[in-house]
C-alpha positions as a LaTeX table, in Angstrom:
\begin{tabular}{lrrr}
\hline
Residue & $x$ (\AA) & $y$ (\AA) & $z$ (\AA) \\
\hline
Met1 & $-15.42$ & $-25.22$ & $-5.43$ \\
Thr2 & $-12.92$ & $-25.87$ & $-8.22$ \\
Ser3 & $-9.15$ & $-25.78$ & $-8.40$ \\
Val4 & $-7.88$ & $-23.19$ & $-10.85$ \\
Ala5 & $-4.61$ & $-21.58$ & $-11.88$ \\
Leu6 & $-5.86$ & $-18.01$ & $-11.75$ \\
Leu7 & $-3.36$ & $-16.90$ & $-9.12$ \\
Gly8 & $-0.50$ & $-17.67$ & $-11.49$ \\
Gln9 & $-2.19$ & $-15.59$ & $-14.17$ \\
Ile10 & $-2.79$ & $-12.70$ & $-11.75$ \\
Leu11 & 0.87 & $-12.77$ & $-10.73$ \\
Asp12 & 2.04 & $-12.99$ & $-14.35$ \\
His13 & 3.51 & $-9.62$ & $-15.33$ \\
Ala14 & 1.92 & $-9.94$ & $-18.78$ \\
Asn15 & $-1.45$ & $-9.28$ & $-17.11$ \\
Arg16 & $-0.33$ & $-6.40$ & $-14.91$ \\
Ala17 & $-1.80$ & $-3.62$ & $-17.08$ \\
Asp18 & $-5.33$ & $-5.01$ & $-16.78$ \\
Pro19 & $-5.95$ & $-7.73$ & $-14.18$ \\
Tyr20 & $-9.64$ & $-6.91$ & $-13.88$ \\
Pro21 & $-10.94$ & $-9.52$ & $-16.37$ \\
Leu22 & $-9.11$ & $-12.14$ & $-14.29$ \\
Tyr23 & $-10.78$ & $-10.83$ & $-11.14$ \\
Ala24 & $-14.18$ & $-11.05$ & $-12.86$ \\
Glu25 & $-13.47$ & $-14.67$ & $-13.70$ \\
Leu26 & $-12.33$ & $-15.29$ & $-10.14$ \\
Arg27 & $-15.59$ & $-13.88$ & $-8.73$ \\
Arg28 & $-17.57$ & $-16.63$ & $-10.45$ \\
Thr29 & $-16.54$ & $-18.74$ & $-7.46$ \\
Pro30 & $-16.32$ & $-16.46$ & $-4.40$ \\
Val31 & $-13.98$ & $-18.83$ & $-2.55$ \\
Val32 & $-11.66$ & $-21.04$ & $-4.56$ \\
Arg33 & $-8.52$ & $-23.00$ & $-3.85$ \\
Asp34 & $-5.82$ & $-22.23$ & $-6.36$ \\
Glu35 & $-3.80$ & $-25.14$ & $-7.66$ \\
Ser36 & $-0.71$ & $-23.59$ & $-6.02$ \\
Gly37 & $-2.33$ & $-23.98$ & $-2.58$ \\
Pro38 & $-3.86$ & $-20.73$ & $-1.26$ \\
Tyr39 & $-7.58$ & $-20.14$ & $-0.89$ \\
Leu40 & $-8.58$ & $-17.01$ & $-2.83$ \\
Val41 & $-11.54$ & $-14.89$ & $-1.74$ \\
Ser42 & $-12.65$ & $-12.36$ & $-4.35$ \\
Thr43 & $-16.18$ & $-11.11$ & $-3.67$ \\
Tyr44 & $-17.03$ & $-8.02$ & $-1.63$ \\
Trp45 & $-19.18$ & $-9.35$ & 1.17 \\
Glu46 & $-17.01$ & $-12.43$ & 1.75 \\
Ile47 & $-13.89$ & $-10.24$ & 1.98 \\
His48 & $-15.77$ & $-7.83$ & 4.24 \\
Ser49 & $-16.72$ & $-10.69$ & 6.55 \\
Leu50 & $-13.24$ & $-12.24$ & 6.72 \\
Leu51 & $-11.50$ & $-8.93$ & 7.40 \\
Arg52 & $-13.58$ & $-8.74$ & 10.60 \\
Asp53 & $-13.47$ & $-12.42$ & 11.55 \\
Pro54 & $-11.32$ & $-13.11$ & 14.66 \\
Arg55 & $-10.70$ & $-16.61$ & 13.30 \\
Val56 & $-8.60$ & $-15.08$ & 10.49 \\
Ser57 & $-5.00$ & $-14.53$ & 11.55 \\
Ser58 & $-2.40$ & $-12.16$ & 10.11 \\
Asp59 & 0.39 & $-14.05$ & 11.89 \\
Ile60 & 2.03 & $-16.45$ & 9.42 \\
Arg61 & 3.34 & $-18.49$ & 12.33 \\
Asn62 & $-0.19$ & $-19.90$ & 12.47 \\
Leu63 & 0.08 & $-21.32$ & 8.94 \\
Ala64 & 0.11 & $-25.09$ & 8.66 \\
Pro65 & 3.64 & $-26.25$ & 7.68 \\
Glu66 & 2.45 & $-27.49$ & 4.28 \\
Ala67 & 0.89 & $-24.07$ & 3.51 \\
Lys68 & 4.11 & $-22.08$ & 3.88 \\
Thr69 & 5.78 & $-20.88$ & 0.67 \\
Gly70 & 8.73 & $-18.95$ & 2.13 \\
Pro71 & 9.99 & $-17.06$ & 5.15 \\
Gly72 & 7.39 & $-14.29$ & 4.75 \\
Thr73 & 7.61 & $-10.59$ & 4.05 \\
Glu74 & 9.50 & $-9.54$ & 7.18 \\
Asp75 & 12.95 & $-9.97$ & 8.69 \\
Pro76 & 13.09 & $-13.45$ & 10.27 \\
Asp77 & 15.58 & $-12.12$ & 12.84 \\
Leu78 & 13.10 & $-9.53$ & 14.14 \\
Pro79 & 9.63 & $-9.85$ & 15.70 \\
Pro80 & 6.71 & $-9.26$ & 13.31 \\
Ser81 & 5.43 & $-5.74$ & 12.76 \\
Phe82 & 1.99 & $-4.99$ & 14.17 \\
Ile83 & 0.17 & $-5.71$ & 10.88 \\
Arg84 & 1.53 & $-9.28$ & 11.02 \\
Leu85 & 0.16 & $-9.89$ & 14.49 \\
Asp86 & $-3.20$ & $-10.65$ & 16.06 \\
Pro87 & $-4.72$ & $-9.16$ & 19.23 \\
Pro88 & $-3.62$ & $-8.51$ & 21.90 \\
Asp89 & $-0.05$ & $-8.04$ & 20.59 \\
His90 & $-1.32$ & $-6.19$ & 17.50 \\
Asp91 & $-3.40$ & $-3.83$ & 19.63 \\
Arg92 & $-0.54$ & $-2.91$ & 21.95 \\
Leu93 & 1.88 & $-2.03$ & 19.14 \\
Arg94 & $-0.77$ & $-0.18$ & 17.15 \\
Arg95 & $-1.62$ & 1.94 & 20.19 \\
Leu96 & 2.04 & 2.80 & 20.74 \\
Ile97 & 2.44 & 3.88 & 17.11 \\
Met98 & $-0.80$ & 5.87 & 17.12 \\
Arg99 & 0.37 & 7.69 & 20.24 \\
Thr100 & 3.15 & 9.26 & 18.14 \\
Tyr101 & 1.16 & 9.60 & 14.92 \\
Gly102 & $-2.49$ & 10.40 & 15.45 \\
Pro103 & $-5.52$ & 10.74 & 17.71 \\
Pro104 & $-6.00$ & 10.93 & 20.59 \\
His105 & $-2.41$ & 11.67 & 21.69 \\
Ser106 & $-1.13$ & 13.47 & 18.56 \\
Pro107 & $-4.33$ & 14.68 & 16.86 \\
Arg108 & $-2.64$ & 17.41 & 14.81 \\
Arg109 & 0.36 & 15.44 & 13.52 \\
Val110 & $-1.10$ & 14.91 & 10.02 \\
Tyr111 & $-3.26$ & 18.04 & 10.00 \\
Gly112 & $-0.18$ & 20.11 & 10.71 \\
Leu113 & 1.45 & 18.82 & 7.53 \\
His114 & $-1.07$ & 20.57 & 5.21 \\
Gly115 & 1.12 & 23.56 & 4.46 \\
Glu116 & 4.32 & 21.55 & 4.20 \\
Ile117 & 2.72 & 19.05 & 1.82 \\
Ser118 & 1.39 & 21.84 & $-0.41$ \\
Gly119 & 4.86 & 23.39 & $-0.50$ \\
Ile120 & 6.51 & 20.10 & $-1.48$ \\
Val121 & 3.96 & 19.57 & $-4.27$ \\
Ser122 & 4.43 & 23.10 & $-5.63$ \\
Gly123 & 8.19 & 22.80 & $-5.52$ \\
Leu124 & 8.23 & 19.54 & $-7.45$ \\
Ile125 & 5.87 & 20.87 & $-10.12$ \\
Asp126 & 7.93 & 24.06 & $-10.45$ \\
Arg127 & 10.79 & 21.87 & $-11.64$ \\
Phe128 & 8.75 & 20.94 & $-14.73$ \\
Gln129 & 9.21 & 24.48 & $-16.05$ \\
Gly130 & 10.70 & 24.54 & $-19.55$ \\
Arg131 & 10.01 & 20.88 & $-20.17$ \\
Gly132 & 7.43 & 19.39 & $-22.51$ \\
Gln133 & 7.43 & 15.91 & $-20.99$ \\
Ile134 & 7.93 & 14.31 & $-17.59$ \\
Asp135 & 7.97 & 10.86 & $-16.10$ \\
Leu136 & 5.37 & 11.30 & $-13.37$ \\
Val137 & 6.81 & 8.45 & $-11.28$ \\
Asp138 & 10.44 & 9.59 & $-11.26$ \\
Asp139 & 9.73 & 13.33 & $-11.25$ \\
Phe140 & 6.80 & 13.48 & $-8.84$ \\
Ser141 & 4.97 & 10.40 & $-7.55$ \\
Tyr142 & 8.04 & 8.85 & $-5.95$ \\
Pro143 & 9.93 & 11.87 & $-4.55$ \\
Phe144 & 6.77 & 13.45 & $-3.10$ \\
Pro145 & 5.64 & 10.79 & $-0.57$ \\
Val146 & 9.25 & 9.84 & 0.16 \\
Thr147 & 9.97 & 13.44 & 1.19 \\
Val148 & 6.83 & 13.48 & 3.36 \\
Ile149 & 7.49 & 10.18 & 5.15 \\
Cys150 & 11.15 & 11.10 & 5.70 \\
Arg151 & 10.14 & 14.34 & 7.39 \\
Leu152 & 7.40 & 12.67 & 9.42 \\
Leu153 & 9.63 & 9.86 & 10.69 \\
Gly154 & 12.80 & 11.92 & 10.93 \\
Val155 & 14.86 & 10.18 & 8.23 \\
Pro156 & 17.36 & 12.52 & 6.54 \\
Gln157 & 16.22 & 12.89 & 2.96 \\
Glu158 & 19.79 & 12.69 & 1.71 \\
Asp159 & 19.68 & 9.03 & 2.76 \\
Glu160 & 16.66 & 8.36 & 0.48 \\
Gln161 & 18.73 & 6.67 & $-2.22$ \\
Arg162 & 20.11 & 4.25 & 0.35 \\
Phe163 & 16.73 & 2.97 & 1.49 \\
His164 & 15.07 & 3.16 & $-1.96$ \\
Gly165 & 16.76 & $-0.05$ & $-3.04$ \\
Trp166 & 16.14 & $-1.74$ & 0.31 \\
Ala167 & 12.45 & $-0.80$ & 0.23 \\
Asp168 & 11.95 & $-2.07$ & $-3.33$ \\
Thr169 & 13.61 & $-5.38$ & $-2.47$ \\
Val170 & 11.70 & $-5.89$ & 0.78 \\
Ala171 & 8.38 & $-5.11$ & $-0.95$ \\
Thr172 & 8.87 & $-8.05$ & $-3.35$ \\
Ala173 & 8.48 & $-10.45$ & $-0.40$ \\
Ile174 & 4.71 & $-10.00$ & $-0.48$ \\
Glu175 & 4.43 & $-12.33$ & $-3.49$ \\
Pro176 & 5.18 & $-16.06$ & $-3.65$ \\
Pro177 & 8.59 & $-16.95$ & $-5.09$ \\
Val178 & 8.89 & $-18.02$ & $-8.72$ \\
Gly179 & 11.58 & $-19.75$ & $-10.75$ \\
Thr180 & 13.92 & $-22.60$ & $-9.93$ \\
Pro181 & 14.72 & $-23.52$ & $-6.31$ \\
Glu182 & 18.09 & $-21.78$ & $-6.74$ \\
Glu183 & 16.40 & $-18.62$ & $-8.04$ \\
Gln184 & 13.91 & $-18.70$ & $-5.16$ \\
Glu185 & 16.70 & $-19.03$ & $-2.62$ \\
Ala186 & 18.57 & $-16.11$ & $-4.21$ \\
His187 & 15.33 & $-14.09$ & $-4.03$ \\
Trp188 & 14.89 & $-14.73$ & $-0.29$ \\
Arg189 & 18.60 & $-14.13$ & 0.33 \\
Ser190 & 18.41 & $-10.68$ & $-1.27$ \\
Ile191 & 15.35 & $-9.85$ & 0.85 \\
Arg192 & 17.10 & $-10.93$ & 4.05 \\
Glu193 & 20.14 & $-8.83$ & 3.17 \\
Ala194 & 17.96 & $-5.77$ & 2.46 \\
His195 & 16.20 & $-6.27$ & 5.82 \\
His196 & 19.51 & $-6.46$ & 7.65 \\
Gln197 & 20.94 & $-3.35$ & 6.00 \\
Leu198 & 17.78 & $-1.34$ & 6.66 \\
Ala199 & 17.66 & $-2.54$ & 10.29 \\
Gly200 & 21.29 & $-1.49$ & 10.79 \\
Tyr201 & 20.57 & 1.95 & 9.35 \\
Leu202 & 17.47 & 2.46 & 11.50 \\
Ser203 & 19.30 & 1.27 & 14.65 \\
Gly204 & 21.76 & 4.11 & 14.17 \\
Leu205 & 18.96 & 6.67 & 13.78 \\
Ile206 & 17.15 & 5.40 & 16.87 \\
Glu207 & 20.31 & 5.74 & 18.95 \\
Gln208 & 20.86 & 9.27 & 17.64 \\
Arg209 & 17.30 & 10.29 & 18.55 \\
Arg210 & 17.55 & 8.79 & 22.02 \\
Arg211 & 20.57 & 11.01 & 22.69 \\
Ala212 & 19.14 & 14.09 & 20.96 \\
Pro213 & 15.36 & 13.87 & 20.38 \\
Arg214 & 13.67 & 15.94 & 17.68 \\
Glu215 & 10.06 & 16.60 & 16.69 \\
Asp216 & 9.64 & 13.40 & 14.67 \\
Met217 & 8.16 & 9.92 & 15.06 \\
Ile218 & 11.48 & 8.10 & 15.49 \\
Ser219 & 12.30 & 10.39 & 18.42 \\
Ala220 & 8.83 & 9.86 & 19.91 \\
Leu221 & 9.11 & 6.07 & 19.68 \\
Ala222 & 12.70 & 6.02 & 20.88 \\
Thr223 & 11.90 & 8.06 & 24.00 \\
Asp224 & 8.40 & 6.67 & 24.73 \\
Arg225 & 8.32 & 5.01 & 28.14 \\
Gly226 & 5.03 & 3.28 & 27.41 \\
Ala227 & 2.84 & 5.09 & 29.96 \\
Asp228 & 0.34 & 2.38 & 30.99 \\
Glu229 & 1.91 & $-0.44$ & 28.94 \\
Asn230 & 5.30 & $-1.77$ & 27.97 \\
Pro231 & 7.20 & 0.47 & 25.54 \\
Met232 & 8.51 & $-0.95$ & 22.29 \\
Ser233 & 11.72 & $-2.89$ & 22.44 \\
Leu234 & 14.46 & $-2.04$ & 19.95 \\
Pro235 & 13.63 & $-5.09$ & 17.76 \\
Glu236 & 9.95 & $-4.07$ & 17.77 \\
Met237 & 10.88 & $-0.53$ & 16.77 \\
Leu238 & 13.01 & $-1.82$ & 13.89 \\
Ser239 & 10.18 & $-4.02$ & 12.56 \\
Asn240 & 7.56 & $-1.31$ & 12.77 \\
Leu241 & 9.71 & 1.54 & 11.47 \\
Thr242 & 10.60 & $-0.63$ & 8.48 \\
Leu243 & 6.89 & $-1.11$ & 7.87 \\
Leu244 & 6.09 & 2.60 & 8.24 \\
Leu245 & 8.97 & 3.65 & 6.01 \\
Ile246 & 8.00 & 1.29 & 3.19 \\
Ala247 & 4.21 & 1.47 & 3.49 \\
Gly248 & 4.45 & 5.23 & 3.97 \\
His249 & 5.55 & 5.77 & 0.40 \\
Glu250 & 5.17 & 2.61 & $-1.74$ \\
Thr251 & 1.37 & 2.64 & $-1.76$ \\
Thr252 & 1.09 & 6.42 & $-2.17$ \\
Val253 & 3.35 & 6.32 & $-5.24$ \\
Asn254 & 0.85 & 3.94 & $-6.81$ \\
Leu255 & $-2.21$ & 5.89 & $-5.68$ \\
Ile256 & $-1.00$ & 9.14 & $-7.24$ \\
Thr257 & 0.29 & 7.51 & $-10.42$ \\
Asn258 & $-2.82$ & 5.35 & $-10.92$ \\
Gly259 & $-4.89$ & 8.44 & $-10.19$ \\
Met260 & $-3.26$ & 10.60 & $-12.84$ \\
Leu261 & $-3.38$ & 7.74 & $-15.35$ \\
Thr262 & $-7.12$ & 7.34 & $-14.68$ \\
Leu263 & $-7.76$ & 11.07 & $-15.05$ \\
Leu264 & $-5.87$ & 11.21 & $-18.36$ \\
Arg265 & $-8.01$ & 8.32 & $-19.58$ \\
His266 & $-11.12$ & 10.28 & $-18.52$ \\
Pro267 & $-10.51$ & 13.80 & $-19.91$ \\
Asp268 & $-14.02$ & 15.01 & $-19.07$ \\
Thr269 & $-13.41$ & 14.20 & $-15.40$ \\
Leu270 & $-10.03$ & 15.92 & $-15.56$ \\
Lys271 & $-11.68$ & 19.09 & $-16.90$ \\
Gln272 & $-14.36$ & 18.85 & $-14.23$ \\
Leu273 & $-11.74$ & 18.62 & $-11.48$ \\
Arg274 & $-9.93$ & 21.66 & $-12.89$ \\
Thr275 & $-13.09$ & 23.77 & $-12.58$ \\
Asp276 & $-14.26$ & 22.19 & $-9.30$ \\
Pro277 & $-11.24$ & 21.39 & $-7.08$ \\
Asp278 & $-13.49$ & 20.17 & $-4.26$ \\
Leu279 & $-14.36$ & 17.18 & $-6.45$ \\
Val280 & $-10.95$ & 15.77 & $-5.52$ \\
Ile281 & $-12.27$ & 14.49 & $-2.17$ \\
Pro282 & $-14.83$ & 11.96 & $-3.51$ \\
Leu283 & $-12.66$ & 11.43 & $-6.60$ \\
Val284 & $-9.78$ & 10.04 & $-4.50$ \\
Glu285 & $-12.23$ & 7.66 & $-2.81$ \\
Glu286 & $-13.33$ & 6.40 & $-6.22$ \\
Leu287 & $-9.70$ & 5.97 & $-7.26$ \\
Leu288 & $-9.15$ & 3.85 & $-4.16$ \\
Arg289 & $-12.00$ & 1.64 & $-5.33$ \\
Phe290 & $-11.36$ & 1.69 & $-9.08$ \\
Glu291 & $-7.53$ & 1.40 & $-9.14$ \\
Pro292 & $-6.45$ & 0.52 & $-5.58$ \\
Pro293 & $-2.71$ & 0.62 & $-4.91$ \\
Val294 & $-2.96$ & $-2.59$ & $-2.87$ \\
Gln295 & $-4.59$ & $-5.29$ & $-4.96$ \\
Leu296 & $-3.94$ & $-8.43$ & $-2.92$ \\
Leu297 & $-3.77$ & $-9.23$ & 0.79 \\
Pro298 & $-1.78$ & $-12.46$ & 1.11 \\
Glu299 & $-0.30$ & $-14.09$ & 4.20 \\
Arg300 & $-3.54$ & $-14.56$ & 6.09 \\
Thr301 & $-4.43$ & $-17.89$ & 7.66 \\
Thr302 & $-7.29$ & $-19.49$ & 9.56 \\
Leu303 & $-7.26$ & $-20.30$ & 13.27 \\
Asp304 & $-10.21$ & $-22.67$ & 12.87 \\
Asp305 & $-12.22$ & $-24.21$ & 10.06 \\
Ile306 & $-14.24$ & $-21.39$ & 8.47 \\
Glu307 & $-17.25$ & $-21.96$ & 6.27 \\
Ile308 & $-17.95$ & $-19.13$ & 3.86 \\
Ala309 & $-19.93$ & $-18.98$ & 0.60 \\
Gly310 & $-20.48$ & $-22.74$ & 0.78 \\
Thr311 & $-16.79$ & $-23.60$ & 1.13 \\
Thr312 & $-14.94$ & $-24.73$ & 4.24 \\
Ile313 & $-11.46$ & $-23.26$ & 4.56 \\
Pro314 & $-9.52$ & $-25.58$ & 6.88 \\
Gln315 & $-7.56$ & $-24.44$ & 9.90 \\
Gly316 & $-4.02$ & $-23.37$ & 9.05 \\
Ala317 & $-4.73$ & $-22.82$ & 5.34 \\
Ser318 & $-3.08$ & $-20.05$ & 3.36 \\
Leu319 & $-5.71$ & $-17.37$ & 2.71 \\
Trp320 & $-5.44$ & $-14.65$ & 0.08 \\
Leu321 & $-7.99$ & $-11.84$ & 0.01 \\
Val322 & $-8.35$ & $-9.95$ & $-3.28$ \\
Pro323 & $-9.73$ & $-6.50$ & $-2.34$ \\
Ala324 & $-9.21$ & $-5.11$ & $-5.86$ \\
Ser325 & $-11.68$ & $-7.74$ & $-7.05$ \\
Gly326 & $-14.12$ & $-6.99$ & $-4.23$ \\
Asn327 & $-13.98$ & $-3.32$ & $-5.23$ \\
Arg328 & $-15.31$ & $-4.30$ & $-8.68$ \\
Asp329 & $-18.02$ & $-6.65$ & $-7.40$ \\
Pro330 & $-21.37$ & $-5.81$ & $-9.11$ \\
Gln331 & $-23.20$ & $-7.25$ & $-6.09$ \\
Arg332 & $-21.90$ & $-4.27$ & $-4.10$ \\
Phe333 & $-21.17$ & $-1.47$ & $-6.60$ \\
Pro334 & $-23.49$ & $-0.55$ & $-9.50$ \\
Glu335 & $-21.55$ & $-0.28$ & $-12.76$ \\
Pro336 & $-18.35$ & $-1.34$ & $-11.00$ \\
Asp337 & $-16.14$ & $-1.02$ & $-14.09$ \\
Arg338 & $-17.08$ & 2.64 & $-14.59$ \\
Phe339 & $-15.06$ & 5.41 & $-12.97$ \\
Ile340 & $-17.66$ & 7.63 & $-11.27$ \\
Pro341 & $-15.83$ & 10.41 & $-9.39$ \\
Asp342 & $-18.74$ & 11.30 & $-7.11$ \\
Arg343 & $-19.93$ & 7.73 & $-6.54$ \\
Pro344 & $-22.21$ & 7.57 & $-3.46$ \\
Asp345 & $-21.87$ & 5.01 & $-0.66$ \\
Asn346 & $-18.31$ & 4.21 & $-1.67$ \\
Gln347 & $-17.22$ & 1.83 & 1.09 \\
His348 & $-14.18$ & 0.46 & $-0.74$ \\
Phe349 & $-11.29$ & $-1.69$ & 0.49 \\
Gly350 & $-8.62$ & 0.80 & $-0.57$ \\
Phe351 & $-7.30$ & 0.98 & 2.99 \\
Gly352 & $-8.40$ & $-2.46$ & 4.12 \\
Ser353 & $-11.01$ & $-2.83$ & 6.82 \\
Gly354 & $-11.46$ & $-4.09$ & 10.37 \\
Ile355 & $-8.71$ & $-3.99$ & 12.96 \\
His356 & $-6.02$ & $-3.76$ & 10.27 \\
Asn357 & $-7.48$ & $-0.68$ & 8.60 \\
Cys358 & $-4.50$ & 1.36 & 7.38 \\
Ile359 & $-3.27$ & 3.80 & 10.04 \\
Gly360 & $-1.73$ & 5.94 & 7.29 \\
Ser361 & $-5.02$ & 6.55 & 5.47 \\
Pro362 & $-5.45$ & 10.21 & 6.61 \\
Leu363 & $-1.96$ & 11.06 & 5.33 \\
Ala364 & $-2.39$ & 9.12 & 2.06 \\
Arg365 & $-5.72$ & 10.84 & 1.38 \\
Leu366 & $-4.21$ & 14.27 & 2.03 \\
Glu367 & $-1.22$ & 13.54 & $-0.20$ \\
Ala368 & $-3.35$ & 12.23 & $-3.08$ \\
Gln369 & $-5.90$ & 15.04 & $-2.87$ \\
Thr370 & $-3.22$ & 17.73 & $-2.82$ \\
Ala371 & $-1.12$ & 16.15 & $-5.57$ \\
Leu372 & $-3.89$ & 15.41 & $-8.06$ \\
Ala373 & $-5.68$ & 18.75 & $-7.65$ \\
Glu374 & $-2.44$ & 20.67 & $-8.18$ \\
Leu375 & $-1.19$ & 18.56 & $-11.10$ \\
Val376 & $-4.50$ & 19.01 & $-12.90$ \\
Arg377 & $-4.55$ & 22.74 & $-12.17$ \\
Arg378 & $-1.02$ & 23.48 & $-13.31$ \\
Leu379 & $-0.31$ & 21.15 & $-16.24$ \\
Asp380 & $-1.57$ & 22.64 & $-19.52$ \\
Asn381 & $-3.07$ & 20.05 & $-21.86$ \\
Pro382 & $-1.54$ & 16.98 & $-20.20$ \\
Arg383 & $-1.66$ & 13.76 & $-22.22$ \\
Leu384 & $-0.34$ & 10.24 & $-22.09$ \\
Val385 & 2.72 & 9.41 & $-24.17$ \\
Glu386 & 2.00 & 5.66 & $-24.09$ \\
Asp387 & $-0.99$ & 3.67 & $-22.93$ \\
Pro388 & $-0.72$ & 1.28 & $-21.23$ \\
Pro389 & 2.47 & 2.41 & $-19.55$ \\
Pro390 & 5.09 & $-0.08$ & $-18.32$ \\
Tyr391 & 4.09 & $-1.61$ & $-14.99$ \\
Arg392 & 6.07 & $-2.64$ & $-11.95$ \\
His393 & 6.44 & $-6.39$ & $-11.46$ \\
Asn394 & 4.72 & $-6.42$ & $-8.07$ \\
Ala395 & 1.13 & $-7.64$ & $-8.48$ \\
Ala396 & 0.09 & $-6.90$ & $-4.89$ \\
Leu397 & 1.38 & $-3.30$ & $-4.90$ \\
Arg398 & 0.29 & $-2.62$ & $-8.48$ \\
Gly399 & 1.20 & 0.57 & $-10.33$ \\
Pro400 & 3.09 & 1.91 & $-13.36$ \\
Gln401 & 6.87 & 1.79 & $-13.18$ \\
His402 & 6.97 & 4.90 & $-15.36$ \\
Leu403 & 4.24 & 7.24 & $-16.59$ \\
Pro404 & 5.43 & 9.59 & $-19.36$ \\
Ile405 & 3.17 & 12.63 & $-19.67$ \\
Ala406 & 3.46 & 15.34 & $-22.33$ \\
Phe407 & 2.13 & 18.86 & $-21.67$ \\
Asp408 & 2.20 & 22.31 & $-23.28$ \\
Gly409 & 3.28 & 24.41 & $-20.31$ \\
Leu410 & 2.74 & 25.23 & $-16.66$ \\
Ser411 & 0.18 & 27.49 & $-15.03$ \\
Arg412 & 1.06 & 29.40 & $-11.88$ \\
\hline
\end{tabular}
């Protein structure tokens, strides 16, 4: 094992457009301690093993004091959301959320959105009429999943601009702070303020839904009495609704935008999808492997010494998994740097794995499949205006900040 500075390079915005050569270099040593402190794990089977290892904790309160780099991604005045907890607390909260969102209690919640999602997609694309160029992010990839998650949760869409800024600020907490100590403190202060404002807003919505429930997830959580286990407390609801609101659109924005960028870089595949819309199902799975919206999984730690790939990670160490690197591991995927839309046996890490597998994956898949198939069908001769496009600063939630696309017209 060697100490390297690759994490700093991965986090450097100058490398955002193409981090994959850095991941290839990182895979030379499957487990390595970065000079900034965290242990980085970058190869497929090692990531696969650790995502299922009960000795790996998602609760940063188990970090050794010397391994902590900041207050973490969540509001320090609220309990952690379920993805930042270990069993049994994780399991209880996940079950309560799934009771309002998916099987077995609400099996048709996502399925029932098919028609509504198609209508939102068509309506957004209709607005392109008479234009020769769009910014896919501003005109489609952002407003689409935001509209969906607002309707699913029960957040009035007219409030979207209010939580847009809060969500963007809170999402920056996933990365370690940079800059001077004063700049780092200002960074954490802005995150805390965004958390507090979002929590205050959600508290008001929860109270409204308790008095007058509707057919939405906030109402279901606010009125759930817990059945055979304790219902969520108000602080728990605030933590988990913040997570659902942010995760419910941030990652899907990247998935759709990265997907369209990849298709425009592979025009033969784009033409194939236009003639065979069913290809979109395996194609989205390959996008989740090839250009995953979540590149890094930081804020893990070890509950015991763990030996893996010849390296012992000590108890309490900061552990970073790099699923975007595992998705390009040639030991698992033949020709990993090729985009193969019908790739067989595509067990990627696009939605994580193990007990923390993304609960929103059915919705994200449906959104991406619907969006990409319809964009490809309706845009005549779409083409990139600039390549690479400008990227967001966030290395963990990686995607273009803007994606200008020129086209010749719209099909009906």
